[in-house]
N, C-alpha and C positions, 0 to 999 in steps of 0.2 A: 721515548720522551712523553711522559704522561699529557693527554690534549689539555688538562686543564692550563698546562704553562702556554699555550699560545694566548696570550694577551692581547690579538689584534683586530685590529676592524681597521679597516678603508677610512681615508679621510671621509667618504661620500657615508659612512656608517654612523660617523661620529655625528653628523649633518643630520641623519636620520632621529638619531637621539632627541635633536633639538626641534626638528623641524615634522615629525611626524608625519614621513612620507612612507613610500612602499622601499620594503627592505629587499629589494632586488640583488645589491651587491654587497650582502653582510656574507662575511665568512664567518665568524662565532660573534657572541655578544661583547660589547666592550665592558671592561673591567676598571671599575673606579677603586676599589679596594680589594685585598685578599682578607680572606677568612683567618681567623687567627690559628685555625687547623692547617689551613695550606700555607700559612707563614711560616711555622713549623716543618711544616714539611721540606721548604725552597731554604731554611735557614742552615745550609750547610753549603759545601762547596761544590758537590753536583748542582745540587738546586740551582745554586748562583752562577752557575755556569750555562745549567740550561737557559736563561733568560737571555743570554746572547747567543747561544747557539739556536735560537727560533729564528735571531734575526740572518744570519747566514743561510738558513734553510728559505726565507720569504725568497732568498734568491735564485733558485730551482723553479719558480712557480713559473706556470705561462705567461703571467700579463706582466712580469717583469724582466724574465732573461729571452723569451724565445721567440713565435713567431711575429707580435706586433713589434716587438726591441728589433727587429731584424727590419721588418717593412720599414723603419720611420728612420733607423739609422744607418742600414746598407741599400735598400730599393731604391730609396728618395735621391741618395745619391749616385754619383757618374761613377763609381765602381761597380754598383750592381743595379741587375734589371729582375723584374718579375718573373723569368722563368716558365718553368712549370707547363702546361698545357694552355694553349692559348684562348680556350675557353673557360680555363679554370682563376677566377680573379683574385684566389683568397680573400675571400670576403672583401676587402679593399686595399688589396697589395697592388692593383692596377692602376688605381688612382693614387695612390703613392708617389709610383712609377712616373706617373705622368705629370705630378707636382700638383695635383689637383685636391687641397687640401681643404676639408672641412670640420666644421666643430663636432659634426656626427660621426664621422670616422670613430669606427671602434677599435683602431690600434692605438690613437691619441689617448681616447678615453682610457685602455689598459694600462696604457705606460703609466698615465697621471697615477690610477687608480694603486696598480702595483708599487709604484715607490712611495707612496704616501701611507699603503699599508705596513711598508721597511721603517719609513719615518715611526709610525706609532709602536712597534715594535721598539726602535731604538729608545722610545721615549719610555713608554714603559720598563722598560730594564733599568732606565735612567733613574726613574722614580724609587725603584724597589731593592734596586743594589747597596744604594747607602743605608739603607734600615737592616740589612742583614746581619746583625752582629756575632753571628757564630761562624761568620766565613773567613778566613786566613786575608789577613789585613792585604799583603801582596797581592793575592789572587783578584781581590775586592775591585783593588786598583788598577790593575790589568784589564780585566772585564768592561770597568768602566771607559776604559782607553780604549777599548774596540768597539764598545758600545756609538762611543764619539767619533769614532773613524767612520763608523758607518752609517752612521747617520751625515756625517760630509760626504760622504764617497754618494750618498743619494740624494742629496741636497743637490750636489754638482750635475748630477743627469737632470734634474729636474730645472735647474735656473738658465743653463745651456739651452735646452730644447723651450722651454716657455717663458723663459723672461723671468718679470714679475709674477711672485706667487706668493699666496698664502705661507706665514712662516710659523709652523706647529712648532713649537719650544717643548711642550709639557702634555702630558694625557691631562685634556681639558673636563671639566665637571660639566655635567649635564644642567642646564637652566642658570648657567653663569654667562650673563651677556659678554664681559671680554672676553669667555673664551668662544664663545660663538663668533664674535668677529676676528679673533685670532685664526678660526677654521675658512673664513672666508676672504678675509679685506688681502687684498695682495700688498705685499712690500718691495720696494722695489730690487732691482738687481744687484745692487750696491748693498743694501742693509742682508741680503741672503747671503753675499759672498765676504762681507765681515766678520759673519756667525759660521761660517765653514771654515775660515781663517781659526777662528776662536776656538772650534771641536777642535779641528788638526792641531793646532798647538798643543792645546790640552791634552791630545793624544799620544803625540811625539812623547809628551813628558812622563807619561806612563806607562809605555809600552815598552817590551823588550826588544833586542835585536832579535832578527831571525832567527841566526846560530842560538838563541836562548831556548827555544822551542826544540819540544822532544818531537819524534817521530808522530806522535799520537794526537800533534795540534799544529802540522804542516796546513799552510792553509790559513792563516789566523791572521790577523793586522797585525805587524811590526810597527817597528819605528821607523825601520826604513819605509814602508808602505805610507804611513804619515805624511814623511817628507816630498815623498816622489808626487802624492795628490797636490800638497801644497804647494810644489812647483809648478803643479799643471794648472793648478786655480790661480796662482799668478800671472802665469801664461796667458792665460784667456783675460787677465784684466793690465796686461801690457807694464806686468812689473818686473820690469826685466831684469832688476839686483836681487830681486828677492829670489826669481828664477833661479840664480845662479847661484843664490846663498844655499837655498835651500836642496837643488841638484849635489851641491858637495856634501851635504849631509847624508845623502845615501850614498854607502860604503856597503862593502862585502860583497856585491853583486860584480858578476864578470858575464861576457858575452859568451853565449851555446858556442863553440867551435862549428857548429853544421847548422844551418837553419831551420832544417826541414825537423832536426830532433826535436825542436822546441815544442813543436803540436804534435807528435808521439805519446801516448800514454807513459812513454822511461822518461819524458820531458818535462811531466807537469811539476811544478813546483820546483825547478833547475835551480842552476846558479844564476841564470839571468831573470826566473821569476819573481817581481817584489809583491803582486798582489793577482789572483786570480780567484774566482766563483768555481768552485770545486763540485765537479758531477761524478757521483761513483759508478752509475748504472749496474746493470748486472740485476740480477733475480733477488726480488726486495730488495734493493739498493737504490738508493736515488739518484737520479741523475738529473739535469736540465732538462725539464720537459718536453719532449719534442725536439730540441736544438736542433740536434743532430737530422732527425727525420724530417723535417719541413725543408733543409738544404739538399736532403740525398740527392741523387742523381734519381730522375723518374722516366718510366716507362720500362719497355720488356727488358730485363736482366739487371733493373736498376734496384734501389732500396729504401727510396724516400719520394717525397712531393716536389721537388725538383724547384725550390723556390730558391730566388736570390741568386742567381747566375753571375757569372762575372762577366762584365760588358766588355765590351770591344774596344773600348777606349780604354779602357786599364789593360789590357791583354797587348794592347796597341803602346803603352807606357813601358812597360817593361821591355820589350822589343828592341825601343828606339834607345833603350840605354843598355843594350844586350845584355839585361839582369832574368840570366836562365832560372839563377837559382832562387830567387824568391820568386819570380813565376811558377815554376814548376813543383813550388812547395804551399803556394796558395789558389793555384788552380786545377782542377781535374779537368782532363782532357778527355773526351769522348773517344774511347780505344784503345787507350795507354793502361798501364799495369801499374796498380798502386804500391807503397811501399813495403805494404802488407801481402804483396804475390795478388790480390783482388783483381782480376780484369774486370774493366768496364767495356760492356759491350758497343757496337757501333750502334745498336738498336734504341739506348736512350734517347729521349727526347731532346735536351740538348746539347750545345758543343762544350759546352764549359759549368762546370761546378765548384763551390765552394770548398776548396781541399780543407782548409782550417775549422772545418766544422765537421770534417770526418772521422767517424769513429772504428778503429781498426779492430779485426777480428770478432769473433761470435755474430752477432746480428748487427750490421751498422744501421738497420733503419727502423730499430727498436721503439718505443717510447722513451726509455732513459738509456743513455749509453755513459761510457765512461771518457767525456769531453770535457774539459775545462775551457771555460773563455778568460784569455789571457787579457788583464785590463792594465797593468802597468809592468813596464818590461824593461830592464836598465839602456836595451837599445833607443827607449826613447827619451829616459833620463838622457843621454848623451845628446841626443838631437833638441830636446828642449834646452840645454845648457848653450849648446851652439845658436841656436836662435836667438836666446838672451844678450848670448857675448857679442853678437852679430851688432844687433840693435844696440846694443850700448859702446857702440865703435870699434870692439876689440876683435876686429873682423880675422885677426891672424892668428887667433888663440882657439876661435871657432872653427877654422878649416880641419884642422885634426881630430877634431872628434868626429866630425863627416865622414873622415875618412875612415876611422875604425868602424864605423858601421858598414861602410862598400866594401872594406877590404874582408872583411867577413864573410862577402858574399863573391869574393872573388874579382870584385870591381876594381879600377884603377882609382888614383886621386882624382877628387873632384877638378874638373877645370877652369870653377871662380874663383875667382881672386878679389873682386870689388863688393863694395857691402849687397848693393842690389842683386849679381849673379849668386850671391852666397843665400842670401834670404830664400831666393828660389831654389838654391840646392837644396836647402833644409826640407820647404814646401815638397818636393820632387820626393826625397828620401822617406819623408814621414808618410806619402802616396805609396810606394813600393814597397816598404819595413812593415804598416800598419795594416796593409788592407784588411777589411773583414774583420776588423778587431774593434769597432765600432765608435771611430773615431772621423771617418771620412766627414762624414756630412758639417760634423761642429768644426774641424780645420776648416774647411770653404767657407764657412760661414763668417767666422775671427779672424780668416786672412785677405777676406775680401774678393775669392775669387769664383765664388758662386756663378756668379751670373753667364763668365766666359767658361767654365768648369762644365756648367751643364746644358749651353748651347754648343761647344762640343761633342756631348752626349745626344743630342736631339730632344733636351728638353729646355723648357724656359721660365726661368726664375726670375718670379716677379720681386723686384726689389720694394723694401718699404712692406710688404707684407710678409714674404716665404721665411726669414729671414727669424722669423718664432713659430713655434706651431700653435694651432688654435687652442686657448681653453675647453677642453669637453664639453659640449652645451649641456650634458646633464650635469652638470658641476653647476653652472650658469643658472639655471635651474633650481638647483636646489639652495642657492645663495639666494634667494627672492630679494635682487638688487643688489648685494654687497659686494659680488663679484664682476667685473668689467671682461670684457672679451678683446684680445689682443689685433691692432688695426688690422683692415682688411678684410676681418672675416664675419 
């Protein structure tokens, strides 16, 4: 891909164009227009597709999908510990593990910047794609749907973590006062969710079913992905009937018979997969930057940095349920033999490691490995629908959906029968099913379990503060008074 197609800057970069501050965060210059020569270069099917390919490529970067993201979603929660060596803080991972959140934390800054970089790539695509009149119209329509899906996907991360945030819905023009305000003035969560919903409805109307994509386009957003994400967005707003309706639109998927097969290379984009970030790995191939490496076993005979180790409370939760299938597919045990024959020596530093981040074969500790992040799976669709039906008072209809997920891992029917017990059963299944898939922190917040769950893991969750991450102090400073901080920071 030609470098000039990377028409992306961080939200901070766009702010710099208004405020003439330091350019430490700049990736490449912001682009407000394409020259006539460049316009014609991109005014074809391949050129149009490259606008959207660069959005997906952003999700391979360190600051959006790797160490910081692992820290704020897993290490901060009750499913993961900092891990690694006692003296290695991982920059701020020890603070995240202790729920000592601060506006100067590098991890929150990374997640903020990385996601707004992705937003801007989406906005660039949505600005230029409609202008490319030599592109096949069906392809252009699909690409616009993909860009809207990815913008919604990105804003869903931001609103869940930071709450009220700036809503940047187009490429800003330098010197325009309204666009300057757009960059910095925070919109309410309700406004952000409404925007996400509209993007996803637009995407669902123009995206094909997964089965319509050829092998060369595996991993691209599909109609099923749009409806699954829309169901999840509805879940976070407690729009229970909308959850059910959107889950019903997710068709053509099924549970993978063997749970661990989901996380093998052979299980990427399989019959259960609805949307995942594609890490190719291998020499000269782009992987998710150091995603596996940072979580690999550390110490003599190990292959990584050793961060984000499964907590003892997570291990205990699997054991209490007798859930050895999901436990052994989620957690690498010191002294065990992995599915590809690799032996984990007893000399590694930690008892447990994240199996879902393991890259089989070759060098599992390489910077770029062939590991995908599974973000939407059919099992979660079943659990979302079960949760919503139960909240609507249709508990009897919810129970079989929970049992589908349980039966796949050789567990019997849930013993839950009344509404409250079924509610707890769904939450428990989400914990065991989706561990280390970057949902646990958000699930604890949205379900009100955070205080109790964190206490059980030896952490103190501060109500009224920890529900939202701090807005990065660098961005507060850049805003020159236009951006306010979240409560308690």
